[in-house]
C-alpha positions as CSV (number, residue, x, y, z in Angstrom):
1,M,18.0,-10.7,-2.6
2,T,20.4,-9.9,-5.5
3,F,23.4,-7.8,-5.2
4,D,21.8,-4.9,-7.3
5,A,18.7,-5.0,-5.1
6,L,20.9,-4.9,-2.0
7,K,22.8,-1.9,-3.3
8,E,19.5,-0.1,-4.1
9,L,18.3,-0.8,-0.6
10,E,21.6,0.5,0.8
11,N,21.3,3.7,-1.2
12,Q,17.7,4.2,0.1
13,I,18.8,3.6,3.7
14,N,21.8,5.9,3.5
15,D,19.9,8.7,1.7
16,P,18.3,10.9,4.3
17,S,15.7,12.3,1.9
18,V,14.3,8.7,1.4
19,G,14.5,7.0,4.7
20,K,11.4,4.8,4.1
21,L,10.4,1.9,1.8
22,R,7.0,2.3,0.2
23,I,4.8,-0.8,0.0
24,Q,1.6,-0.9,-2.1
25,I,-1.3,-3.1,-1.1
26,D,-4.2,-4.0,-3.4
27,K,-7.5,-5.5,-2.1
28,Q,-10.9,-6.4,-3.5
29,V,-13.8,-5.0,-1.3
30,A,-17.5,-5.7,-1.7
31,G,-19.0,-2.6,-3.2
32,G,-22.8,-2.9,-2.4
33,A,-24.8,-2.6,0.7
34,E,-24.0,-5.3,3.2
35,G,-27.5,-5.7,4.8
36,D,-29.4,-6.2,1.5
37,S,-28.8,-9.9,1.0
38,K,-31.4,-12.3,2.5
39,G,-30.7,-15.8,3.8
40,K,-27.6,-17.4,4.9
41,A,-24.4,-15.4,5.0
42,P,-21.8,-16.4,2.4
43,A,-18.6,-18.4,3.4
44,K,-15.7,-16.3,4.6
45,G,-13.8,-14.7,1.7
46,K,-16.7,-15.2,-0.7
47,V,-18.6,-12.3,-2.2
48,P,-22.4,-12.6,-1.9
49,D,-24.4,-12.9,-5.2
50,G,-25.5,-9.6,-6.7
51,I,-22.7,-7.6,-5.0
52,E,-19.8,-6.5,-7.1
53,S,-16.4,-6.1,-5.6
54,K,-14.2,-3.1,-6.3
55,P,-10.4,-2.8,-6.1
56,V,-9.0,-0.6,-3.3
57,S,-5.3,0.4,-3.2
58,G,-3.3,1.4,-0.1
59,E,0.2,2.1,0.8
60,A,2.4,1.6,3.9
61,F,5.9,2.8,4.7
62,F,8.6,0.7,6.3
63,D,11.2,2.9,8.2
64,L,14.7,2.0,7.1
65,V,16.5,4.0,9.8
66,P,17.1,0.9,12.1
67,F,19.5,-0.4,9.4
68,L,21.7,2.7,9.9
69,F,22.9,1.4,13.3
70,P,26.1,-0.6,13.0
71,G,25.6,-4.3,12.9
72,A,21.8,-4.1,12.4
73,K,20.6,-7.0,10.2
74,E,16.9,-7.3,11.1
75,S,13.9,-5.0,11.7
76,T,10.3,-5.8,12.5
77,Q,7.7,-3.1,12.2
78,R,3.9,-2.6,12.2
79,C,3.1,-0.4,9.2
80,F,-0.3,1.2,9.1
81,I,-2.0,1.2,5.7
82,K,-3.4,4.4,4.1
83,T,-5.9,4.3,1.3
84,I,-4.6,5.9,-1.9
85,Q,-6.4,7.2,-5.0
86,P,-6.2,4.6,-7.8
87,P,-4.4,5.8,-11.0
88,K,-6.6,7.7,-13.4
89,E,-7.5,5.8,-16.6
90,E,-6.6,7.3,-19.9
91,P,-9.6,8.1,-22.1
92,E,-9.9,6.0,-25.3
93,E,-9.2,7.5,-28.7
94,G,-12.2,9.4,-30.1
95,S,-13.9,9.8,-26.7
96,Q,-14.0,13.2,-24.9
97,P,-11.7,13.6,-21.9
98,P,-13.4,14.0,-18.5
99,P,-13.8,17.6,-17.3
100,A,-10.9,19.0,-15.3
101,E,-11.2,19.4,-11.5
102,G,-13.3,22.5,-10.6
103,E,-15.1,22.6,-14.0
104,E,-18.8,22.1,-14.4
105,G,-19.7,18.4,-14.7
106,S,-16.6,17.2,-12.8
107,V,-17.1,14.7,-10.0
108,E,-14.7,14.6,-7.1
109,N,-13.7,11.0,-6.7
110,K,-12.3,10.7,-3.2
111,P,-11.4,7.2,-2.1
112,D,-13.3,5.7,0.8
113,L,-11.0,5.4,3.8
114,T,-11.3,1.6,3.7
115,F,-8.0,0.8,5.5
116,E,-8.1,3.7,7.9
117,S,-11.6,2.9,9.1
118,R,-10.6,-0.6,10.0
119,N,-7.1,0.4,11.5
120,C,-5.4,-2.0,9.0
121,Y,-1.7,-2.6,9.2
122,V,0.9,-5.1,8.0
123,M,3.6,-6.6,10.2
124,L,6.8,-6.6,8.2
125,K,10.1,-8.2,9.0
126,I,13.2,-7.6,6.9
127,S,16.2,-9.7,7.6
128,L,19.5,-9.1,5.7
129,S,22.3,-11.7,5.3
130,E,24.9,-9.0,6.0
131,A,24.6,-5.7,7.8
132,I,24.6,-2.7,5.6
133,N,26.7,-0.8,8.1
134,P,29.1,-3.4,9.7
135,A,29.5,-3.6,13.4
136,I,32.3,-1.6,15.0
137,D,34.7,-3.8,16.9
138,P,36.5,-2.1,19.8
């Protein structure tokens, strides 16, 4: 970790309005029906023929409060992942923009709760070479 990155982390930890570190997770998920394929199941991690995969994004938050305690140099946490809406694509030049929300012809595109339905989480461990708040010696 560079000095600038450490200073940025220190600013985030000491800022009560931040208090958390946001982590983004991107995953490819099979988009078709799972029971349609006939024959032998594909190898683990392989997508069956004829089924397209789609990207799914999620986010998790690592709580930085443990680093506020004097002498704390390490924190391990289980961070649950929440599915987030992918960023909207800009329309190409010359094409009509999609209708705004609530207008006729608009389609609400809510993300599937891919991560929530599976109770997905990441186990994160952050170790610092030096404590952000040094230990208090009596």
